N, CA, C and O atoms as a Tinker XYZ file with bonds, in Angstrom:
   360  protein
     1  N    133.851000  123.570000  124.918000    73     2
     2  CA   134.107000  122.899000  123.676000    64     1     3
     3  C    134.865000  121.600000  123.956000    63     2     4     5
     4  O    135.830000  121.589000  124.720000    81     3
     5  N    134.424000  120.521000  123.338000    73     3     6
     6  CA   135.124000  119.257000  123.458000    64     5     7
     7  C    136.410000  119.297000  122.660000    63     6     8     9
     8  O    136.505000  119.987000  121.645000    81     7
     9  N    137.393000  118.553000  123.124000    73     7    10
    10  CA   138.658000  118.483000  122.412000    64     9    11
    11  C    138.404000  117.962000  121.003000    63    10    12    13
    12  O    137.612000  117.038000  120.816000    81    11
    13  N    139.060000  118.539000  120.028000    73    11    14
    14  CA   138.945000  118.163000  118.621000    64    13    15
    15  C    137.590000  118.510000  118.012000    63    14    16    17
    16  O    137.269000  118.037000  116.922000    81    15
    17  N    136.806000  119.315000  118.684000    73    15    18
    18  CA   135.515000  119.724000  118.139000    64    17    19
    19  C    135.745000  120.892000  117.189000    63    18    20    21
    20  O    136.309000  121.914000  117.583000    81    19
    21  N    135.310000  120.745000  115.937000    73    19    22
    22  CA   135.505000  121.780000  114.946000    64    21    23
    23  C    134.372000  122.777000  114.938000    63    22    24    25
    24  O    133.383000  122.624000  115.654000    81    23
    25  N    134.529000  123.798000  114.122000    73    23    26
    26  CA   133.527000  124.858000  114.049000    64    25    27
    27  C    132.173000  124.327000  113.594000    63    26    28    29
    28  O    131.136000  124.783000  114.076000    81    27
    29  N    132.173000  123.364000  112.666000    73    27    30
    30  CA   130.908000  122.793000  112.205000    64    29    31
    31  C    130.163000  122.071000  113.312000    63    30    32    33
    32  O    128.941000  122.177000  113.419000    81    31
    33  N    130.894000  121.340000  114.129000    73    31    34
    34  CA   130.276000  120.645000  115.262000    64    33    35
    35  C    129.757000  121.644000  116.293000    63    34    36    37
    36  O    128.681000  121.463000  116.863000    81    35
    37  N    130.532000  122.694000  116.523000    73    35    38
    38  CA   130.106000  123.725000  117.471000    64    37    39
    39  C    128.835000  124.399000  116.956000    63    38    40    41
    40  O    127.890000  124.601000  117.720000    81    39
    41  N    128.804000  124.747000  115.673000    73    39    42
    42  CA   127.604000  125.335000  115.088000    64    41    43
    43  C    126.413000  124.417000  115.315000    63    42    44    45
    44  O    125.355000  124.871000  115.752000    81    43
    45  N    126.571000  123.147000  115.027000    73    43    46
    46  CA   125.485000  122.191000  115.212000    64    45    47
    47  C    125.016000  122.117000  116.648000    63    46    48    49
    48  O    123.816000  122.068000  116.916000    81    47
    49  N    125.968000  122.108000  117.578000    73    47    50
    50  CA   125.600000  122.051000  118.997000    64    49    51
    51  C    124.889000  123.314000  119.454000    63    50    52    53
    52  O    123.948000  123.245000  120.244000    81    51
    53  N    125.327000  124.460000  118.966000    73    51    54
    54  CA   124.680000  125.726000  119.322000    64    53    55
    55  C    123.248000  125.753000  118.789000    63    54    56    57
    56  O    122.321000  126.121000  119.511000    81    55
    57  N    123.070000  125.362000  117.527000    73    55    58
    58  CA   121.720000  125.320000  116.964000    64    57    59
    59  C    120.829000  124.363000  117.751000    63    58    60    61
    60  O    119.681000  124.681000  118.059000    81    59
    61  N    121.367000  123.197000  118.069000    73    59    62
    62  CA   120.590000  122.208000  118.828000    64    61    63
    63  C    120.215000  122.750000  120.201000    63    62    64    65
    64  O    119.080000  122.582000  120.647000    81    63
    65  N    121.164000  123.399000  120.876000    73    63    66
    66  CA   120.881000  123.958000  122.200000    64    65    67
    67  C    119.774000  125.011000  122.134000    63    66    68    69
    68  O    118.870000  125.015000  122.970000    81    67
    69  N    119.842000  125.904000  121.141000    73    67    70
    70  CA   118.777000  126.899000  120.984000    64    69    71
    71  C    117.450000  126.211000  120.695000    63    70    72    73
    72  O    116.417000  126.593000  121.246000    81    71
    73  N    117.474000  125.202000  119.837000    73    71    74
    74  CA   116.240000  124.481000  119.487000    64    73    75
    75  C    115.639000  123.811000  120.711000    63    74    76    77
    76  O    114.439000  123.931000  120.957000    81    75
    77  N    116.454000  123.114000  121.472000    73    75    78
    78  CA   115.952000  122.412000  122.654000    64    77    79
    79  C    115.480000  123.379000  123.731000    63    78    80    81
    80  O    114.516000  123.096000  124.442000    81    79
    81  N    116.157000  124.523000  123.855000    73    79    82
    82  CA   115.743000  125.497000  124.866000    64    81    83
    83  C    114.346000  126.042000  124.581000    63    82    84    85
    84  O    113.659000  126.530000  125.479000    81    83
    85  N    113.942000  125.951000  123.326000    73    83    86
    86  CA   112.607000  126.405000  122.928000    64    85    87
    87  C    111.635000  125.232000  122.774000    63    86    88    89
    88  O    110.508000  125.383000  122.302000    81    87
    89  N    112.115000  124.066000  123.188000    73    87    90
    90  CA   111.307000  122.843000  123.124000    64    89    91
    91  C    110.753000  122.567000  121.719000    63    90    92    93
    92  O    109.598000  122.174000  121.554000    81    91
    93  N    111.605000  122.783000  120.722000    73    91    94
    94  CA   111.226000  122.519000  119.342000    64    93    95
    95  C    111.823000  121.198000  118.887000    63    94    96    97
    96  O    112.958000  120.872000  119.236000    81    95
    97  N    111.077000  120.450000  118.124000    73    95    98
    98  CA   111.613000  119.253000  117.499000    64    97    99
    99  C    112.413000  119.673000  116.267000    63    98   100   101
   100  O    112.274000  120.795000  115.779000    81    99
   101  N    113.247000  118.768000  115.772000    73    99   102
   102  CA   113.951000  119.052000  114.524000    64   101   103
   103  C    112.939000  119.299000  113.415000    63   102   104   105
   104  O    113.126000  120.183000  112.578000    81   103
   105  N    111.879000  118.523000  113.411000    73   103   106
   106  CA   110.870000  118.655000  112.365000    64   105   107
   107  C    110.217000  120.032000  112.391000    63   106   108   109
   108  O    110.012000  120.644000  111.343000    81   107
   109  N    109.888000  120.521000  113.594000    73   107   110
   110  CA   109.246000  121.837000  113.706000    64   109   111
   111  C    110.191000  122.956000  113.290000    63   110   112   113
   112  O    109.796000  123.862000  112.556000    81   111
   113  N    111.444000  122.898000  113.757000    73   111   114
   114  CA   112.404000  123.942000  113.372000    64   113   115
   115  C    112.653000  123.904000  111.868000    63   114   116   117
   116  O    112.694000  124.949000  111.218000    81   115
   117  N    112.817000  122.714000  111.320000    73   115   118
   118  CA   113.045000  122.588000  109.878000    64   117   119
   119  C    111.875000  123.176000  109.099000    63   118   120   121
   120  O    112.077000  123.879000  108.109000    81   119
   121  N    110.653000  122.892000  109.541000    73   119   122
   122  CA   109.469000  123.437000  108.881000    64   121   123
   123  C    109.471000  124.956000  108.933000    63   122   124   125
   124  O    109.252000  125.618000  107.918000    81   123
   125  N    109.720000  125.511000  110.121000    73   123   126
   126  CA   109.725000  126.967000  110.283000    64   125   127
   127  C    110.798000  127.640000  109.437000    63   126   128   129
   128  O    110.603000  128.745000  108.930000    81   127
   129  N    111.938000  126.957000  109.290000    73   127   130
   130  CA   113.062000  127.538000  108.542000    64   129   131
   131  C    113.009000  127.202000  107.057000    63   130   132   133
   132  O    113.768000  127.761000  106.265000    81   131
   133  N    112.121000  126.295000  106.678000    73   131   134
   134  CA   112.020000  125.917000  105.276000    64   133   135
   135  C    113.160000  125.042000  104.789000    63   134   136   137
   136  O    113.583000  125.139000  103.637000    81   135
   137  N    113.656000  124.181000  105.681000    73   135   138
   138  CA   114.723000  123.248000  105.311000    64   137   139
   139  C    114.258000  121.822000  105.585000    63   138   140   141
   140  O    113.282000  121.603000  106.302000    81   139
   141  N    114.956000  120.875000  105.018000    73   139   142
   142  CA   114.642000  119.470000  105.225000    64   141   143
   143  C    115.087000  119.030000  106.617000    63   142   144   145
   144  O    116.160000  119.415000  107.081000    81   143
   145  N    114.255000  118.217000  107.288000    73   143   146
   146  CA   114.582000  117.757000  108.634000    64   145   147
   147  C    115.874000  116.949000  108.649000    63   146   148   149
   148  O    116.682000  117.098000  109.566000    81   147
   149  N    116.077000  116.109000  107.663000    73   147   150
   150  CA   117.299000  115.298000  107.609000    64   149   151
   151  C    118.535000  116.192000  107.451000    63   150   152   153
   152  O    119.585000  115.917000  108.031000    81   151
   153  N    118.400000  117.258000  106.666000    73   151   154
   154  CA   119.507000  118.208000  106.519000    64   153   155
   155  C    119.814000  118.872000  107.857000    63   154   156   157
   156  O    120.977000  118.986000  108.242000    81   155
   157  N    118.773000  119.310000  108.565000    73   155   158
   158  CA   118.976000  119.935000  109.875000    64   157   159
   159  C    119.676000  118.968000  110.825000    63   158   160   161
   160  O    120.573000  119.364000  111.569000    81   159
   161  N    119.271000  117.711000  110.801000    73   159   162
   162  CA   119.910000  116.702000  111.642000    64   161   163
   163  C    121.403000  116.595000  111.332000    63   162   164   165
   164  O    122.224000  116.501000  112.245000    81   163
   165  N    121.749000  116.608000  110.060000    73   163   166
   166  CA   123.162000  116.538000  109.673000    64   165   167
   167  C    123.930000  117.789000  110.098000    63   166   168   169
   168  O    125.094000  117.705000  110.490000    81   167
   169  N    123.278000  118.944000  110.020000    73   167   170
   170  CA   123.912000  120.187000  110.475000    64   169   171
   171  C    124.175000  120.094000  111.976000    63   170   172   173
   172  O    125.267000  120.430000  112.435000    81   171
   173  N    123.190000  119.643000  112.739000    73   171   174
   174  CA   123.351000  119.539000  114.190000    64   173   175
   175  C    124.449000  118.555000  114.576000    63   174   176   177
   176  O    125.059000  118.696000  115.636000    81   175
   177  N    124.701000  117.580000  113.747000    73   175   178
   178  CA   125.768000  116.597000  114.018000    64   177   179
   179  C    127.114000  117.037000  113.449000    63   178   180   181
   180  O    128.112000  116.333000  113.603000    81   179
   181  N    127.148000  118.200000  112.791000    73   179   182
   182  CA   128.394000  118.708000  112.227000    64   181   183
   183  C    128.794000  118.024000  110.938000    63   182   184   185
   184  O    129.948000  118.117000  110.517000    81   183
   185  N    127.848000  117.332000  110.299000    73   183   186
   186  CA   128.145000  116.605000  109.069000    64   185   187
   187  C    127.908000  117.439000  107.810000    63   186   188   189
   188  O    128.432000  117.114000  106.745000    81   187
   189  N    127.138000  118.490000  107.924000    73   187   190
   190  CA   126.841000  119.378000  106.793000    64   189   191
   191  C    127.048000  120.814000  107.235000    63   190   192   193
   192  O    126.893000  121.147000  108.410000    81   191
   193  N    127.402000  121.659000  106.276000    73   191   194
   194  CA   127.575000  123.085000  106.539000    64   193   195
   195  C    126.480000  123.848000  105.814000    63   194   196   197
   196  O    126.383000  123.780000  104.589000    81   195
   197  N    125.659000  124.571000  106.555000    73   195   198
   198  CA   124.575000  125.316000  105.908000    64   197   199
   199  C    125.090000  126.567000  105.208000    63   198   200   201
   200  O    126.110000  127.138000  105.591000    81   199
   201  N    124.363000  126.979000  104.176000    73   199   202
   202  CA   124.684000  128.230000  103.493000    64   201   203
   203  C    124.324000  129.408000  104.398000    63   202   204   205
   204  O    123.658000  129.243000  105.420000    81   203
   205  N    124.769000  130.578000  104.008000    73   203   206
   206  CA   124.421000  131.787000  104.763000    64   205   207
   207  C    122.906000  131.969000  104.809000    63   206   208   209
   208  O    122.342000  132.289000  105.855000    81   207
   209  N    122.253000  131.762000  103.663000    73   207   210
   210  CA   120.788000  131.894000  103.618000    64   209   211
   211  C    120.114000  130.936000  104.588000    63   210   212   213
   212  O    119.151000  131.303000  105.261000    81   211
   213  N    120.621000  129.707000  104.661000    73   211   214
   214  CA   120.047000  128.722000  105.575000    64   213   215
   215  C    120.294000  129.114000  107.027000    63   214   216   217
   216  O    119.406000  128.975000  107.867000    81   215
   217  N    121.489000  129.601000  107.324000    73   215   218
   218  CA   121.768000  130.077000  108.689000    64   217   219
   219  C    120.819000  131.209000  109.068000    63   218   220   221
   220  O    120.305000  131.261000  110.185000    81   219
   221  N    120.601000  132.100000  108.128000    73   219   222
   222  CA   119.680000  133.215000  108.371000    64   221   223
   223  C    118.272000  132.682000  108.639000    63   222   224   225
   224  O    117.608000  133.134000  109.572000    81   223
   225  N    117.819000  131.741000  107.842000    73   223   226
   226  CA   116.481000  131.155000  108.026000    64   225   227
   227  C    116.369000  130.434000  109.362000    63   226   228   229
   228  O    115.354000  130.553000  110.048000    81   227
   229  N    117.401000  129.689000  109.734000    73   227   230
   230  CA   117.380000  128.976000  111.011000    64   229   231
   231  C    117.366000  129.945000  112.184000    63   230   232   233
   232  O    116.619000  129.756000  113.144000    81   231
   233  N    118.192000  130.982000  112.107000    73   231   234
   234  CA   118.225000  131.946000  113.216000    64   233   235
   235  C    116.885000  132.665000  113.348000    63   234   236   237
   236  O    116.402000  132.881000  114.460000    81   235
   237  N    116.284000  133.034000  112.220000    73   235   238
   238  CA   114.963000  133.679000  112.273000    64   237   239
   239  C    113.921000  132.738000  112.853000    63   238   240   241
   240  O    113.086000  133.155000  113.655000    81   239
   241  N    113.964000  131.474000  112.455000    73   239   242
   242  CA   113.013000  130.488000  112.963000    64   241   243
   243  C    113.185000  130.262000  114.459000    63   242   244   245
   244  O    112.231000  129.913000  115.154000    81   243
   245  N    114.408000  130.461000  114.953000    73   243   246
   246  CA   114.679000  130.332000  116.386000    64   245   247
   247  C    114.425000  131.630000  117.147000    63   246   248   249
   248  O    114.456000  131.647000  118.378000    81   247
   249  N    114.176000  132.712000  116.419000    73   247   250
   250  CA   113.930000  133.997000  117.062000    64   249   251
   251  C    115.187000  134.644000  117.606000    63   250   252   253
   252  O    115.136000  135.414000  118.565000    81   251
   253  N    116.326000  134.324000  116.985000    73   251   254
   254  CA   117.599000  134.922000  117.407000    64   253   255
   255  C    118.237000  135.603000  116.206000    63   254   256   257
   256  O    117.874000  135.331000  115.062000    81   255
   257  N    119.187000  136.485000  116.472000    73   255   258
   258  CA   119.904000  137.155000  115.390000    64   257   259
   259  C    121.116000  136.318000  114.985000    63   258   260   261
   260  O    121.575000  135.456000  115.734000    81   259
   261  N    121.616000  136.590000  113.797000    73   259   262
   262  CA   122.863000  135.950000  113.379000    64   261   263
   263  C    124.008000  136.336000  114.309000    63   262   264   265
   264  O    124.937000  135.557000  114.524000    81   263
   265  N    123.931000  137.540000  114.855000    73   263   266
   266  CA   124.950000  137.984000  115.813000    64   265   267
   267  C    124.941000  137.100000  117.046000    63   266   268   269
   268  O    125.998000  136.673000  117.511000    81   267
   269  N    123.751000  136.819000  117.583000    73   267   270
   270  CA   123.659000  135.941000  118.753000    64   269   271
   271  C    124.203000  134.557000  118.427000    63   270   272   273
   272  O    124.930000  133.961000  119.221000    81   271
   273  N    123.848000  134.060000  117.268000    73   271   274
   274  CA   124.320000  132.746000  116.852000    64   273   275
   275  C    125.843000  132.727000  116.758000    63   274   276   277
   276  O    126.490000  131.829000  117.296000    81   275
   277  N    126.412000  133.716000  116.077000    73   275   278
   278  CA   127.867000  133.731000  115.900000    64   277   279
   279  C    128.598000  133.971000  117.223000    63   278   280   281
   280  O    129.671000  133.409000  117.440000    81   279
   281  N    128.039000  134.791000  118.103000    73   279   282
   282  CA   128.675000  135.007000  119.402000    64   281   283
   283  C    128.714000  133.718000  120.218000    63   282   284   285
   284  O    129.710000  133.435000  120.884000    81   283
   285  N    127.641000  132.939000  120.168000    73   283   286
   286  CA   127.632000  131.664000  120.875000    64   285   287
   287  C    128.658000  130.703000  120.294000    63   286   288   289
   288  O    129.338000  129.997000  121.039000    81   287
   289  N    128.773000  130.672000  118.995000    73   287   290
   290  CA   129.760000  129.803000  118.343000    64   289   291
   291  C    131.167000  130.243000  118.724000    63   290   292   293
   292  O    131.994000  129.420000  119.118000    81   291
   293  N    131.440000  131.539000  118.606000    73   291   294
   294  CA   132.773000  132.059000  118.930000    64   293   295
   295  C    133.115000  131.821000  120.391000    63   294   296   297
   296  O    134.257000  131.498000  120.719000    81   295
   297  N    132.140000  131.978000  121.262000    73   295   298
   298  CA   132.362000  131.748000  122.681000    64   297   299
   299  C    132.773000  130.298000  122.933000    63   298   300   301
   300  O    133.717000  130.035000  123.679000    81   299
   301  N    132.073000  129.379000  122.319000    73   299   302
   302  CA   132.389000  127.958000  122.510000    64   301   303
   303  C    133.722000  127.574000  121.883000    63   302   304   305
   304  O    134.388000  126.647000  122.344000    81   303
   305  N    134.106000  128.282000  120.844000    73   303   306
   306  CA   135.403000  128.019000  120.224000    64   305   307
   307  C    136.542000  128.726000  120.962000    63   306   308   309
   308  O    137.715000  128.523000  120.646000    81   307
   309  N    136.189000  129.550000  121.939000    73   307   310
   310  CA   137.202000  130.282000  122.677000    64   309   311
   311  C    137.736000  131.481000  121.940000    63   310   312   313
   312  O    138.832000  131.959000  122.235000    81   311
   313  N    136.962000  131.982000  120.969000    73   311   314
   314  CA   137.413000  133.116000  120.169000    64   313   315
   315  C    136.825000  134.440000  120.621000    63   314   316   317
   316  O    137.252000  135.502000  120.169000    81   315
   317  N    135.859000  134.380000  121.500000    73   315   318
   318  CA   135.136000  135.583000  121.901000    64   317   319
   319  C    135.786000  136.193000  123.133000    63   318   320   321
   320  O    135.958000  135.529000  124.155000    81   319
   321  N    136.141000  137.454000  123.023000    73   319   322
   322  CA   136.696000  138.193000  124.150000    64   321   323
   323  C    135.691000  139.235000  124.585000    63   322   324   325
   324  O    134.996000  139.815000  123.751000    81   323
   325  N    135.608000  139.476000  125.867000    73   323   326
   326  CA   134.690000  140.473000  126.413000    64   325   327
   327  C    134.908000  141.832000  125.758000    63   326   328   329
   328  O    133.945000  142.553000  125.496000    81   327
   329  N    136.165000  142.191000  125.491000    73   327   330
   330  CA   136.441000  143.501000  124.905000    64   329   331
   331  C    135.940000  143.608000  123.467000    63   330   332   333
   332  O    135.675000  144.705000  122.975000    81   331
   333  N    135.810000  142.452000  122.790000    73   331   334
   334  CA   135.306000  142.460000  121.417000    64   333   335
   335  C    133.818000  142.752000  121.352000    63   334   336   337
   336  O    133.350000  143.419000  120.429000    81   335
   337  N    133.075000  142.255000  122.330000    73   335   338
   338  CA   131.626000  142.419000  122.366000    64   337   339
   339  C    131.213000  142.878000  123.761000    63   338   340   341
   340  O    130.719000  142.072000  124.549000    81   339
   341  N    131.405000  144.146000  124.078000    73   339   342
   342  CA   131.049000  144.604000  125.422000    64   341   343
   343  C    129.544000  144.437000  125.658000    63   342   344   345
   344  O    128.735000  144.528000  124.735000    81   343
   345  N    129.207000  144.196000  126.896000    73   343   346
   346  CA   127.800000  144.062000  127.244000    64   345   347
   347  C    127.082000  145.369000  127.031000    63   346   348   349
   348  O    127.656000  146.447000  127.192000    81   347
   349  N    125.823000  145.264000  126.668000    73   347   350
   350  CA   125.031000  146.481000  126.457000    64   349   351
   351  C    124.941000  147.230000  127.785000    63   350   352   353
   352  O    124.806000  146.632000  128.852000    81   351
   353  N    125.020000  148.526000  127.686000    73   351   354
   354  CA   124.944000  149.365000  128.872000    64   353   355
   355  C    126.301000  149.615000  129.495000    63   354   356   357
   356  O    126.397000  150.345000  130.481000    81   355
   357  N    127.358000  149.026000  128.942000    73   355   358
   358  CA   128.710000  149.221000  129.495000    64   357   359
   359  C    129.327000  150.474000  128.919000    63   358   360
   360  O    130.461000  150.815000  129.255000    81   359
């Protein structure tokens, strides 16, 4: 996490990283999630905060769970402890 980076910026960076890892454009992800491309761009830049419904739609469009999304955000914010989310099979 960059110094002074807030939760909204972290959320945007996590969404962008998942999107890029799947080689999706903002336009394609926005289409799949049923949101406006300009809105998605603002979310990725930390300028807008999506509703829960929108987060759910984005995570589904990315093929990830809300749990995966929130764990990545918490990890980048330094809030995630191994004891809070033990690895499967442990």
